[in-house]
N, C-alpha and C positions, 0 to 999 in steps of 0.2 A: 392524838386526843383532842377533838374539838371543843374550841372554846364558846362555839354558839350554842346558846342555851334552848333548850326546848320548846321554849315556848314562842321561838322564832317567827315570825310573820311572812310569807312570801310578800313578795311587792303587791301593794293596791292594785299595780296593774293587772296583776294575773290573774285578778277575781272579776274585772271588767270587761266585756264584750268591746270590741271594736264601736269606737262613735260612731257613727252617723255621721257622711260629710253632708254636705248644705246641699249638695245636689240632689243626693239621694232621700232629705228631708225634703227637699222641693218636690221630688218626684212623685213621693208618700201624701202630700198635700194635694198634686194634682191631681190624684187619684184619687181620691176622695169628691172632689171639685168635680173631676168628669164623670164621676158615680149619678153626682146630684144632676147634671147636664142629661145623662141617661136616661136615668129612672125616672126623675121628679119631671123633668121635661122643662128645669129650670134656665133661665138666662144666665149665662156664663157672667154676666157682669155683678148679679144680686149673686150668687155664688162666691164670686172672687169677694164682695166685700165680706162676707159669711166665716169665707176659709182664713180671710187674714188675721182674724179676731180668738181663733184658734189656740188653742197653749201650743208652746212651741215655733210656730211660726215666724218667728223672729231668729231663731236657727237654720232656717231654709232661704237656699239659693233665689229670691226674689225673682229674678231675673228670668230664671231657670223655669219658674213654675207659674210665669206670666206666659212665657216660650209656650210651653207643655198646652197650659189652660186655654187660652185661647185661640192660638194657633190649632190645636185637636180642635175646638169647637166650631173656628174658621173653617178648616179644611176637611170635615168630618164626613162628608160625601167622597172628597178624594180619598182619604184616607181606604175610607172602607173599600173602596175600587181597587186600592191596593191590598188589599188582606183577603176578599174575598175569594178571588181565585187560588187562594192555597187551602180555601176550607172545606172540610168535608162532609158538612152540614151549612140550614141557611144561616145569615149572619143574625136572626132575630132567636137563632135557639143557641147563640152565644151567650155565656153569663155576662152581664153587666161590668162586672169586674174585669174577668179576661178579654172582654172587649176594649173596655177603657186602656187598657194596660196592652193591646196589641195597637192602639190610636198612639201612644205616647211611645214605642218601639218605632213604631213608622214612621211618625214624626221627626223624631230623634234621626234616623237612620237616614232621612230625606233632608231635614234641613239641620241640624246640628254636627258640623263638621269635624270640630272641636271634640266632640266624644267619641271613641274608639268605637267602632261597631262590634264589638265583642264585650263593651265594658254597658253600652244599650242593652245587647241583648240578657245579660247576666242582672241588669238593675232590673229588666221587666222581668225576668223568671223570677227572681226574688222577692219581689211586689205581687206576683201572682202565687206563690207559695203562702206567703204571709197573711194574705187578703183573700184570696179563690178560693176553691174548690178543693177538692183534695188532689184529683189531677190537672189541673187548671195549667200548671206550673209548664207540663210536657206538652200540653195542647200550644199554649205561648209559644215555649221554644218550637215549635216545630214550624210555626205560621213564621216565627220572626226569624229562623235558620232562611227559610226557604224565600224570603223576602232582601234578606241582607243582600243576597249577591245580586239580584235587583238594582238596587238600591245603592249598594258601596262595592261594584264591581271590582274596581283595579286593587282596593284595600283587603277585601276577602280573597281575591287572586291571590295576591302577596305572601298572605300569612296563610294560604294553603300548600304556597309553594316553599315556604320556608317550613313546613312538616306542623305548621299547628291546626290542631283538629277543630272545628266549630266546636258553639259555648255547646 
C-alpha cells in the first residue's frame, strides 16, 4: 500500500521543456538580425544595437551572436557561393528565413570548429522549423547536409565510418 497521497505532483522539471542553451539563444537572435539585414537591407551595426535591446538577449552567448551576425553579413557573397551550387532554384527564390539559416549553418561549419557539424545542422533545422515555412527545414537540412562533407570532410567521414547517419 502506497503512502504517497493522490495529490502528489511530479517534479516541476517534468513539466518544463529543456532550457535553451546560450548558444541556441544566440542563434535565434542572430537569425532575427540577419533577417533584418536581408529583408530590410539594414546595416548590421544598426540591427545589432536594436537586437541587443530585445528581451532575453542577456541570456544569449553574445560572442557567438556577434560571430554569426557580423561574420554572415561580412561574408554574405562567400556563403552564398557555397550554398548556391546545392540549390534547386535561384537564391532569390529562397525565403529570407531559410537563406539566413543556411548562412548561419555554412558559417558555423566553416568557422566554428568548436561546434560539431551535427550540432550546427540540428540547430539550423530547429530554427527553420520554428521560424521558417512549412517544409523549409527539410530544404535547409538537404543543403547543409550537402555542404557538411565539403567544409568538415574529416569530421563527417569519421562519423559515417562509425555508423552514425547524417542529421
